[in-house]
Every structure is written in C-alpha cells, then in structure tokens.
C-alpha positions as MATLAB code, in Angstrom:
seq = 'MSRISARGFAVASATAVTTVGAVMGVAQGSVAQPHDDAEATAGESTLLSDLPAGQQVQVQTASLTRQADVQAIAADTTAKKTAEESARKQAARAAVAKQKAAVAKAKAAQEAKDKAAEAAATKATTEVASTSSAGSFPQQASYTVAEVQAIARQMVPSGQFQCFSNIVDHESTWNYQAVNPSSGAYGLVQAYPGSKMSSAGADWRTNPATQIKWGLNYMNDRYGSPCDAWDYWLANGSY';
ca = [
     -64.697   41.929    3.498;
     -66.850   42.206    0.390;
     -68.404   39.337   -1.575;
     -66.715   36.591    0.511;
     -66.283   35.919    4.163;
     -62.910   35.475    5.862;
     -63.567   31.695    5.987;
     -64.397   31.667    2.316;
     -61.124   33.440    1.590;
     -59.206   30.865    3.613;
     -60.939   28.012    1.786;
     -60.235   29.597   -1.547;
     -56.599   30.157   -0.558;
     -56.204   26.536    0.500;
     -57.813   25.356   -2.705;
     -55.478   27.489   -4.800;
     -52.276   26.119   -3.181;
     -52.363   22.688   -4.854;
     -50.432   23.298   -8.085;
     -49.683   26.138  -10.464;
     -51.919   24.484  -13.047;
     -54.815   24.363  -10.609;
     -54.353   28.020   -9.779;
     -54.427   28.948  -13.436;
     -57.501   26.767  -13.976;
     -59.327   28.502  -11.152;
     -58.259   31.863  -12.524;
     -59.982   30.895  -15.812;
     -63.261   30.218  -13.972;
     -63.090   26.487  -13.343;
     -64.312   25.208  -10.009;
     -61.603   23.909   -7.625;
     -62.110   20.687   -5.748;
     -63.559   21.603   -2.328;
     -61.919   20.490    0.933;
     -63.937   18.917    3.677;
     -64.141   22.283    5.403;
     -65.515   23.839    2.213;
     -68.126   21.117    1.824;
     -69.200   21.653    5.418;
     -69.646   25.391    4.822;
     -72.877   25.872    2.901;
     -73.512   28.995    0.951;
     -69.890   30.200    0.866;
     -68.146   30.605   -2.510;
     -64.813   28.843   -3.311;
     -64.311   30.403   -6.746;
     -61.120   32.417   -7.207;
     -63.012   34.585   -9.639;
     -65.371   35.650   -6.873;
     -62.474   37.314   -5.054;
     -61.480   40.912   -5.706;
     -58.479   41.281   -8.034;
     -56.112   42.193   -5.204;
     -57.064   39.103   -3.218;
     -56.720   36.888   -6.303;
     -53.116   38.087   -6.641;
     -52.518   37.348   -2.968;
     -53.890   33.828   -3.349;
     -51.781   33.132   -6.447;
     -48.688   34.599   -4.791;
     -49.228   32.484   -1.674;
     -49.645   29.370   -3.830;
     -46.461   29.997   -5.801;
     -44.539   30.823   -2.621;
     -45.645   27.598   -0.953;
     -44.753   25.560   -4.035;
     -41.323   27.214   -4.111;
     -40.868   26.341   -0.441;
     -41.855   22.726   -1.068;
     -39.434   22.491   -4.008;
     -36.647   24.087   -1.965;
     -37.209   21.615    0.873;
     -37.195   18.703   -1.591;
     -33.984   19.984   -3.227;
     -32.336   20.427    0.156;
     -33.311   16.908    1.194;
     -31.944   15.491   -2.065;
     -28.714   17.446   -1.648;
     -28.291   16.158    1.908;
     -28.895   12.570    0.813;
     -26.391   12.979   -2.026;
     -23.801   14.457    0.334;
     -24.349   11.681    2.881;
     -24.025    9.009    0.197;
     -20.854   10.634   -1.157;
     -19.381   10.807    2.357;
     -20.280    7.179    2.985;
     -18.610    6.050   -0.249;
     -15.521    8.148    0.478;
     -15.253    6.693    3.972;
     -15.601    3.183    2.556;
     -12.856    3.843   -0.003;
     -10.604    5.277    2.706;
     -11.192    2.207    4.882;
     -10.338   -0.142    2.003;
      -7.179    1.837    1.185;
      -6.126    1.782    4.847;
      -6.687   -1.958    5.030;
      -4.657   -2.553    1.853;
      -1.819   -0.391    3.205;
      -1.835   -2.339    6.470;
      -1.727   -5.663    4.603;
       1.134   -4.445    2.383;
       3.075   -3.202    5.408;
       2.596   -6.487    7.233;
       3.644   -8.422    4.130;
       6.791   -6.304    3.684;
       7.666   -6.721    7.355;
       7.230  -10.484    7.138;
       9.343  -10.675    3.959;
      12.089   -8.641    5.615;
      11.913  -10.876    8.670;
      12.085  -14.028    6.538;
      15.013  -12.640    4.566;
      16.897  -11.735    7.730;
      16.235  -15.180    9.184;
      17.412  -16.846    5.984;
      20.585  -14.747    5.918;
      21.285  -15.544    9.556;
      20.745  -19.243    8.935;
      23.022  -19.192    5.901;
      25.705  -17.350    7.819;
      25.457  -19.725   10.751;
      25.590  -22.748    8.467;
      28.608  -21.352    6.648;
      30.449  -20.536    9.844;
      29.715  -23.947   11.331;
      30.804  -25.667    8.145;
      34.064  -23.727    7.881;
      34.869  -24.050   11.572;
      34.112  -27.718   11.870;
      35.767  -28.886    8.690;
      38.862  -26.711    8.344;
      40.959  -29.019   10.481;
      39.484  -32.242    9.143;
      41.689  -32.358    6.062;
      45.153  -33.865    6.527;
      47.731  -31.342    5.449;
      49.718  -32.201    2.345;
      53.002  -30.960    0.989;
      51.158  -29.521   -1.998;
      47.677  -29.398   -3.552;
      46.357  -29.431   -7.074;
      43.584  -27.074   -8.145;
      41.159  -30.004   -8.211;
      42.079  -30.956   -4.663;
      41.652  -27.398   -3.392;
      38.271  -27.159   -5.111;
      37.216  -30.476   -3.578;
      38.057  -29.145   -0.106;
      36.108  -25.954   -0.799;
      33.046  -27.915   -1.918;
      33.003  -29.681    1.423;
      33.426  -26.502    3.430;
      31.250  -24.019    1.525;
      27.441  -24.482    1.606;
      26.200  -25.677   -1.765;
      24.053  -22.608   -2.323;
      27.075  -20.328   -1.854;
      29.797  -22.364   -3.536;
      29.474  -20.907   -7.047;
      29.752  -17.359   -5.736;
      32.763  -18.321   -3.623;
      34.303  -20.047   -6.636;
      33.762  -16.976   -8.843;
      35.676  -14.796   -6.396;
      38.560  -17.274   -6.033;
      38.733  -17.647   -9.822;
      39.249  -13.911  -10.213;
      41.506  -13.456   -7.191;
      43.933  -16.394   -7.475;
      42.698  -18.908  -10.077;
      42.595  -21.381   -7.155;
      46.296  -21.046   -6.411;
      46.591  -21.174   -2.626;
      50.146  -19.780   -2.819;
      49.304  -16.865   -5.140;
      51.012  -13.581   -4.260;
      50.084  -10.183   -5.631;
      53.413   -8.592   -6.622;
      52.087   -5.075   -6.084;
      50.221   -5.313   -2.787;
      51.504   -8.530   -1.305;
      47.971   -9.986   -0.960;
      48.213  -13.735   -0.475;
      46.372  -16.987   -1.037;
      43.103  -18.164   -2.546;
      41.092  -15.113   -1.529;
      44.045  -12.678   -1.663;
      43.965  -11.607    1.957;
      45.827   -8.373    2.584;
      48.021   -8.702    4.381;
      48.159  -12.469    4.236;
      48.907  -12.659    7.941;
      45.245  -11.824    8.606;
      44.509  -15.463    7.904;
      46.431  -16.512   11.004;
      43.164  -16.009   12.908;
      41.951  -19.179   11.164;
      45.113  -21.175   11.675;
      48.873  -20.893   11.986;
      49.289  -22.901    8.777;
      47.590  -20.225    6.616;
      50.541  -20.058    4.183;
      50.405  -23.713    3.184;
      46.933  -25.041    4.032;
      44.119  -24.164    1.591;
      41.500  -25.362    4.095;
      42.654  -22.681    6.540;
      42.478  -20.064    3.781;
      38.980  -21.201    2.802;
      37.852  -21.019    6.407;
      39.176  -17.495    6.773;
      37.734  -16.422    3.407;
      34.253  -17.690    4.308;
      34.293  -15.922    7.645;
      35.489  -12.704    6.007;
      32.756  -12.770    3.355;
      30.074  -13.526    5.917;
      31.201  -10.868    8.373;
      31.703   -8.079    5.853;
      29.059   -8.775    3.183;
      26.629  -11.298    4.668;
      27.525  -14.262    2.451;
      29.818  -15.262   -0.444;
      27.050  -14.366   -2.917;
      26.712  -10.894   -1.400;
      30.485  -10.547   -1.646;
      30.329  -11.596   -5.304;
      27.648   -9.001   -6.011;
      29.942   -6.384   -4.513;
      32.856   -7.692   -6.594;
      30.815   -7.377   -9.778;
      29.910   -3.798   -8.944;
      33.415   -2.717   -7.863;
      35.941   -5.084   -9.440;
      37.184   -6.183   -6.024;
      35.844   -7.027   -2.583;
];
C-alpha cells in the first residue's frame, strides 16, 4: 500500500467515521482528532488527504454507511418504543372499558333484581290484604259509592289504590251491580263472565268486598299489579 500503512488506513478510517462534518473537514485538509491507537503509533499519518483518491472515497463511503446504520437503528428503536407505548395505552383503555361494562352489567342486574323483589313484595302484600280482609266486612243489603270506596281503601295497598280506582272508575263508576248490556260483564271490575268472581266468594253478585278481592287477584296475576293493569288500560282502552 503506497504512502500509508494498513494500520494508518484503519486509523484514518476510524477517524473519518465520527460525523459527516468531520469527514468533510478532513477532506479539506484539517487534522482529525487522533484516537489512542493513533497517538501510540508514531510516524504514521492520519490525514485523509494523504490517502489516494480511491481510498478517500472508501473512507467517506464507510463513514456515511455507518452513520446511516446508526440512524436506522435509532429510528427502529424509537418506532418500537412508540409501538409499545401505543399498545400499552390501548390495553389500558380496553381494561377500563371492560371494567365499566362489568360495573354497568352488575348495576343493571341488581336493579332488575330489586325491581323483581319489589314487585313480588307488592303482589304478596296485595294478595294478603285482599285475602285477609275480604270477609271482614259485614255484608249489607246495599252499598253507597262512598262505602264501596272505603272498603277498597282498606283492601288495596295505598301505593296501588289510585290505579285500582282509575280502572273501577272507567269500568263501573264504582257500581258493584253494574252490568254491561252488550257483553254481560258484571260488577266493579266488569268481570266477564261475572261468575268468574265466584272463586273469591259465593256472594260475588252482592258483596263489593268479594269483587274487590277478585279484581286485585286478577290484576296481580295477569299484569303484576293494579298500576301495571292501569298502564295496560291506558294503552289499550281495556284490560
């Protein structure tokens, strides 16, 4: 190798790898900072300009290639970190969404359970009230509207009375002997046929308490409560 030994070429190559600016500075004749190996090697040149033109190109090409490799590695590392951070954030968001969905599901289940328990309690209370009090009213020869309403207030749970009253208002205007001339439906709640009410008592024709008892049981069994029956009546014009 002319004008520089193989070791001198290696030193010069290592010196030229630092930055593109350093390579260009060396190419213009400035002296590169020597490495320890260069300082320990007396009498050997480290100037890029001392190299033949072909070797100078090789040194510059090697420097640029190494810098490109370093930049590519740095970019790849950054991309991996970005991807990992994005995945971490996405996983965190998914976990939060899953937790919220679980909480909402549990809340809905509890609300449904509470509602079912409340409906069951209301139904049980209504049935107990109607069963236990239907026979506690001495039968009279006749009843006024006020008297029939007073009996109903004692038999129907307070939270359901207004709904029950709304239905009776529309069906019979609180006339326990009301008869529908077209269908033959009978009594306060217009049972059809009226004989259905015999399940609540043999005196269903003349005793409003027996009719109220039957009406409560009917509304509870078919709709869930008098208020549910009233909602149905509003939607359909009958129940």
